[in-house]
C-alpha positions in Angstrom: 32.3 30.4 -16.1 33.2 34.0 -17.0 30.4 35.9 -18.8 32.6 36.6 -21.8 30.5 37.7 -24.8 33.5 38.4 -27.0 34.3 41.7 -28.7 32.5 43.2 -31.6 35.5 43.7 -33.9 36.1 47.1 -35.3 37.2 47.4 -38.9 40.8 47.9 -37.9 40.8 45.1 -35.3 39.2 42.7 -37.9 41.9 43.6 -40.4 44.7 43.0 -37.9 43.2 39.6 -37.0 42.7 38.7 -40.7 46.3 39.6 -41.4 47.6 37.5 -38.6 45.4 34.5 -39.6 46.4 34.8 -43.2 50.1 34.6 -42.2 49.6 31.4 -40.2 46.7 29.4 -41.8 46.9 27.1 -44.8 43.2 27.4 -45.3 41.3 30.5 -46.4 40.6 33.6 -44.3 37.4 35.1 -45.6 36.2 38.7 -44.8 33.2 40.7 -46.1 35.3 41.9 -49.1 36.1 38.3 -50.2 34.1 37.0 -53.2 33.2 33.9 -51.2 31.9 35.7 -48.2 28.2 35.2 -48.7 28.7 31.5 -49.4 30.9 31.2 -46.3 28.4 32.8 -43.9 25.3 31.0 -45.3 24.0 28.0 -43.4 21.3 25.4 -44.1 18.6 27.2 -42.2 17.5 30.2 -44.4 16.2 31.8 -41.2 19.7 32.5 -40.1 21.3 35.6 -41.7 24.5 36.5 -39.8 27.5 38.5 -40.8 30.7 37.5 -39.2 33.8 39.8 -39.3 35.9 36.8 -40.4 35.6 33.2 -41.3 38.8 31.0 -40.7 38.2 28.1 -43.0 40.6 25.5 -41.5 42.4 22.9 -43.6 43.4 20.8 -40.6 44.1 20.7 -36.8 47.2 22.9 -37.1 45.0 25.7 -38.6 42.5 25.2 -35.7 45.3 25.7 -33.2 46.4 28.9 -35.0 42.8 30.2 -35.1 42.3 29.5 -31.3 45.6 31.1 -30.5 44.7 34.3 -32.4 41.2 34.3 -30.9 42.7 34.1 -27.4 44.9 37.1 -28.2 42.3 39.3 -29.9 39.2 38.1 -27.9 36.5 38.3 -30.6 33.2 36.6 -30.3 33.8 33.0 -31.5 31.6 30.4 -33.1 32.5 27.0 -34.4 31.1 25.6 -37.6 31.1 21.9 -38.5 30.2 20.2 -41.7 26.4 19.9 -41.7 23.2 21.6 -40.8 22.2 22.8 -37.4 18.7 24.3 -36.8 19.7 27.2 -34.5 22.6 28.3 -36.8 25.0 28.6 -33.9 28.0 27.9 -36.2 27.9 31.5 -37.4 27.9 34.7 -35.4 27.6 38.4 -36.1 30.7 40.6 -36.0 33.0 37.8 -34.7 35.3 35.0 -35.8 33.9 31.7 -37.3 36.3 28.8 -36.9 35.0 26.8 -39.9 35.8 23.1 -40.0 33.6 22.3 -43.0 36.5 21.5 -45.4 38.0 18.9 -42.9 36.6 15.8 -44.6 38.9 12.9 -43.8 37.5 9.5 -42.9 39.6 6.4 -42.1 37.9 3.1 -41.5 39.7 0.2 -39.7 37.5 -2.8 -40.6 39.5 -5.2 -38.5 39.2 -3.1 -35.3 35.7 -1.9 -36.3 36.5 1.7 -35.8 36.4 4.9 -37.9 38.2 8.2 -37.4 36.4 11.1 -39.0 37.2 14.8 -39.1 34.7 17.3 -37.9 33.6 18.6 -41.3 32.2 15.2 -42.3 28.5 14.7 -42.8 26.7 11.4 -41.9 26.2 10.7 -45.6 29.9 11.0 -46.2 30.7 8.9 -43.1 28.2 6.1 -44.1 29.6 6.0 -47.6 33.0 4.9 -46.2 31.9 2.6 -43.4 29.3 0.8 -45.6 32.1 -0.4 -47.9 32.7 -2.8 -45.0 29.1 -3.3 -44.0 29.7 -1.4 -40.8 27.9 1.6 -39.2 27.9 4.0 -36.3 24.4 5.2 -35.3 24.0 8.7 -37.0 21.4 11.2 -37.9 18.2 10.7 -39.9 19.3 13.2 -42.6 22.5 12.5 -44.6 23.4 16.2 -44.7 23.6 16.3 -40.9 27.2 16.8 -39.6 28.7 14.2 -37.4 30.2 16.9 -35.0 27.1 18.8 -33.9 24.9 15.8 -33.7 27.3 13.7 -31.7 28.3 16.5 -29.3 24.6 17.0 -28.5 23.9 13.3 -28.1 22.8 12.0 -31.5 19.4 10.5 -32.3 19.3 8.0 -35.2 17.4 5.2 -36.9 19.1 2.4 -34.9 19.7 4.1 -31.6 17.7 1.6 -29.5 20.0 -1.1 -30.9 23.4 0.6 -30.8 22.8 3.7 -28.6 23.2 7.4 -29.4 26.0 8.7 -31.6 27.9 9.9 -28.5 27.7 6.5 -26.9 29.8 5.1 -29.8 32.6 7.6 -29.5 35.9 5.9 -28.4 38.0 9.1 -28.4 38.1 12.7 -29.7 40.7 15.2 -30.7 40.0 18.6 -29.1 41.8 21.9 -29.3 41.1 23.5 -26.0 41.1 27.3 -25.2 44.8 27.2 -24.4 45.6 26.0 -27.9 46.6 22.5 -26.7 45.7 19.5 -28.9 44.2 16.9 -26.6 43.2 13.3 -27.4 40.5 12.5 -24.9 38.9 9.1 -24.0 37.8 7.2 -20.9 41.4 6.8 -20.0 42.8 10.2 -21.0 41.2 13.3 -19.6 38.0 11.5 -18.8 36.1 14.5 -17.5 36.5 16.3 -20.9 35.5 13.1 -22.6 32.4 13.0 -20.4 31.4 16.5 -21.3 31.9 16.0 -25.0 29.4 13.2 -25.1 26.1 15.1 -24.9 27.3 18.4 -23.5 26.8 20.4 -26.7 29.0 23.3 -27.4 31.6 25.3 -25.6 34.2 22.7 -24.5 36.7 23.6 -27.2 37.1 22.8 -30.9 36.6 19.1 -31.6 38.6 18.3 -34.7 38.0 14.6 -35.1 36.0 11.7 -33.7 36.9 8.0 -33.3 33.7 5.8 -33.4 33.2 2.2 -32.7 31.4 0.5 -35.5 28.7 -2.2 -35.7 28.0 -4.8 -38.3 25.0 -3.4 -40.2 24.1 -3.4 -43.9 24.6 -3.0 -46.7 20.9 -3.9 -46.7 18.6 -3.2 -43.7 15.0 -4.0 -43.0 12.5 -1.3 -42.2 8.9 -0.3 -42.0 7.3 2.7 -43.7 3.5 2.6 -43.6 1.3 5.6 -44.4 -2.0 5.8 -42.6 -5.0 8.0 -43.3 -5.1 11.2 -41.2 -8.8 10.4 -40.3 -7.4 7.6 -38.1 -4.5 9.5 -36.7 -5.4 9.3 -33.0 -6.3 5.6 -33.3 -3.0 4.9 -35.0 -1.0 7.0 -32.5 -2.5 5.0 -29.6 -1.9 1.7 -31.2 1.7 2.7 -32.2 2.3 3.9 -28.6 1.1 0.5 -27.2 3.3 -1.4 -29.7 6.4 0.6 -28.6 6.0 -0.8 -25.1 6.9 -4.3 -26.3 9.3 -3.5 -29.1 12.6 -5.3 -28.7 15.9 -3.3 -28.6 16.6 -4.4 -32.2 13.7 -2.2 -33.4 13.7 1.7 -33.3 10.1 2.9 -33.9 9.3 6.4 -35.1 6.1 8.2 -36.0 5.5 11.4 -38.0 2.5 13.6 -38.5 3.2 15.1 -41.9 2.0 15.4 -45.5 2.7 12.8 -48.2 5.4 13.9 -50.5 4.8 14.5 -54.2 6.9 11.4 -55.1 6.6 9.4 -58.3 6.3 6.3 -56.1 3.1 7.6 -54.5 -0.2 7.8 -56.4 -0.9 11.4 -57.5 -4.2 11.6 -55.6 -2.3 11.2 -52.3 0.3 13.9 -53.0 0.4 16.5 -50.1 -2.4 14.8 -48.1 -2.0 14.7 -44.4 -1.1 11.3 -43.0 0.5 9.4 -40.2 3.8 7.9 -41.1 4.9 4.9 -39.1 8.6 4.0 -39.5 10.9 1.5 -37.8 14.3 0.1 -38.6 15.7 -3.3 -37.5 19.3 -3.1 -36.3 20.3 -6.5 -37.6 20.1 -8.7 -40.7 17.1 -8.0 -43.0 13.9 -9.9 -42.7 13.3 -10.2 -39.0 9.7 -10.7 -37.8 10.3 -8.2 -34.9 9.1 -5.4 -37.2 5.7 -7.0 -37.7 3.9 -5.1 -34.9 4.8 -1.8 -36.5 2.9 -2.9 -39.6 -0.2 -4.1 -37.8 -1.8 -0.8 -36.9 -4.7 -1.0 -39.2 -5.1 -0.8 -43.0 -2.6 1.8 -44.4 -2.9 4.0 -47.4 0.4 2.6 -48.5 2.9 0.1 -47.1 6.4 0.7 -48.4 8.1 -1.6 -45.9 10.9 -3.9 -47.0 14.7 -3.9 -47.3 16.8 -1.2 -48.7 20.5 -0.1 -48.7 21.5 1.5 -45.4 22.9 4.5 -47.2 19.6 5.0 -49.0 17.7 4.8 -45.7 20.0 7.5 -44.3 19.4 9.8 -47.2 15.8 9.1 -47.9 14.4 12.2 -46.3 17.2 14.6 -47.1 15.4 16.1 -50.1 12.5 17.1 -47.9 14.8 19.5 -45.9 16.5 21.5 -48.6 19.2 24.1 -48.1 17.9 27.7 -47.7 14.4 27.0 -46.5 13.4 28.2 -43.1 13.3 25.9 -40.0 12.5 26.1 -36.3 12.5 23.0 -34.1 11.8 22.5 -30.4 11.3 19.3 -28.5 10.2 17.6 -25.2 11.4 14.4 -23.6 8.4 12.4 -22.3 8.1 9.4 -20.1 4.6 8.5 -21.3 2.4 9.4 -24.3 -1.0 9.6 -22.7 -4.3 9.8 -24.6 -4.6 13.4 -23.4 -1.1 14.1 -24.8 -2.0 12.5 -28.1 -5.2 14.6 -28.3 -3.2 17.8 -27.6 -0.6 16.9 -30.2 -3.3 16.3 -32.8 -5.0 19.6 -31.9 -1.9 21.6 -32.5 -0.8 19.6 -35.6 -4.2 20.6 -37.1 -3.2 24.2 -36.8 0.2 23.8 -38.6 0.9 26.8 -40.8 2.5 25.1 -43.8 2.7 21.7 -45.5 6.4 21.5 -44.6 5.7 21.6 -40.9 5.5 18.3 -39.0 5.6 16.5 -35.6 8.0 13.7 -35.0 7.8 11.2 -32.1 10.9 9.2 -31.5 11.2 6.2 -29.3 14.2 5.9 -26.9 15.0 3.2 -24.4 16.9 0.1 -25.3 20.6 0.7 -25.7 20.1 4.4 -25.0 18.7 3.7 -21.5 21.3 1.0 -20.7 24.1 3.6 -20.5 24.5 4.8 -16.9 22.8 8.2 -16.2 26.1 9.8 -15.3 28.3 8.1 -17.8 28.0 11.0 -20.2 26.7 14.5 -20.2 23.6 13.5 -22.1 21.0 13.9 -19.3 17.8 12.1 -20.6 18.6 8.4 -20.5 15.3 7.4 -18.8 12.9 9.1 -21.2 10.7 6.8 -23.3 10.0 9.4 -26.1 11.1 12.6 -27.7 8.4 14.7 -29.3 9.7 17.4 -31.7 7.6 20.2 -33.1 9.2 21.1 -36.4 8.2 24.2 -38.4 9.3 24.5 -42.0 8.4 27.2 -44.5 9.7 29.2 -47.4 8.2 32.7 -47.3 10.0 35.1 -44.9 6.6 36.8 -44.3 5.6 33.6 -42.4 8.4 33.8 -39.9 6.3 35.0 -37.1 3.4 32.7 -37.8 5.5 29.5 -38.2 7.7 30.1 -35.2 4.7 31.2 -33.2 2.9 27.9 -34.0 5.9 25.8 -33.0 6.4 27.7 -29.7 2.7 27.5 -28.9 2.5 23.8 -29.6 5.6 23.2 -27.5 4.0 25.2 -24.7 0.8 23.1 -25.0 2.8 19.9 -24.7 4.9 21.0 -21.7 2.5 19.6 -19.1 3.2 16.1 -20.5 7.0 16.6 -20.6 9.4 14.9 -18.2 11.1 18.4 -18.0 13.8 17.8 -20.6 14.7 19.2 -24.0 17.1 17.8 -26.6 19.9 20.4 -27.2 19.9 19.7 -31.0 16.1 20.6 -31.2 16.0 23.4 -28.7 14.8 26.5 -30.7 16.9 29.5 -31.4 19.4 31.6 -29.4 16.7 33.5 -27.6 15.5 30.1 -26.1 18.8 29.4 -24.4 18.2 30.9 -21.0 14.7 29.4 -20.7 15.9 25.9 -21.7 19.3 25.6 -20.0 18.2 23.5 -17.1 15.9 21.4 -19.3 18.7 20.6 -21.7 21.4 19.5 -19.3 19.4 18.7 -16.2 21.4 17.6 -13.1 24.6 17.6 -15.2 24.6 21.4 -15.7 26.8 22.2 -12.7 29.3 19.5 -13.6 29.4 20.8 -17.2 30.1 24.3 -16.1 32.9 23.2 -13.8 34.5 21.2 -16.6 34.2 24.0 -19.1 35.8 26.4 -16.6 38.7 24.0 -15.9 39.6 24.0 -19.6 38.6 27.5 -20.5 39.0 29.7 -17.4 38.9 32.9 -19.4 35.6 32.0 -21.1 36.8 32.1 -24.7 34.1 29.6 -25.7 31.5 30.8 -23.2 29.3 32.4 -25.8 29.2 29.1 -27.8 28.3 27.2 -24.6 25.3 29.4 -24.1 23.7 28.7 -27.5 21.3 25.9 -28.5 
């Protein structure tokens, strides 16, 4: 693909582009003189502080077409912003044009067909609110403020992925505005190569304006496990949990966190902010199934909060622990096994974490994720058993170097145990891109590059394709 980095817009070029966009868009065009500029350039991760020349806040697909047409003519650096958070902050760029889809919030559910069409500015919380009116769901993110677009384009981990697959596995079709300004509906039957790339290929294929998902009967109540174990037994619990994942049925998606107990009124005050092992699992079927029992039998817990709860409450339960404006850095490994040595290394590095907000998450794959053919979509890590994510969180900018340094060092220490893969949605910051490219897309990298080049021969979206 052409190595097009886009132009840094001069003041006069930015004014010319702004005037052109204001004459053709129904949505807002926001420049540094606009009273809403700081709000428009601010993203969830407070670590990201970028100053675009312009933000084109699109009201619909026609606005996106006009923004792409103008970008093709003026050749600025282009980034594309969806509706939710994204750790690397790739939705905004310095000195270029942000095509902002965050106000495109339409969701239409067809309960008879068990499908939903949602625009790219929708978050999973907004999507779930509509689909759960009919006790239907598509597997989505673990935080309700996550956007459907970025999560799905990168693959899409979720609480019921072993039962129903990744978010991208449930996409029936997409609407994409490609670099030539054409509006394309892509599916297995229509433009299948672009459809392949959009399911796990991350960024740089065009501007996806809406997604059609297949839905599954689930909810409104779901059964889940949440057991908090004492940190003193962490390695023992990790080993027992690992062994339990080997025999977990596809209806169960286990997850384990090394973290601190929140200062929640439901938790005894003496446990607030204490380190612990959090064992979680969700059953992807009617509440009350005994398949969850092994996830609760890992030794005496500090607290067992397992039971049934509304699916929408499950999806939003952790959102408050990742507030807007705090600072985040996440980097992950796919792993085929979780050996005792790997567990020991993980515990050693967790013990060095710089802040109470920092954590380690071990997610279990397999099941429906692994049943999809390895070349059926651009997601390249179907055979992995686990994903281990090192997640730094902090508030004080003075800790930037310490927190990021801890996460990078922990990731490096776990690399010998990795299967060689990294999840694009947990892949560090922009400076990690070159190091991780092969690890993110694996053997699919060449096919992705050819597909992007076929639809974007001049490289309009090449900078976006190169970002985590």
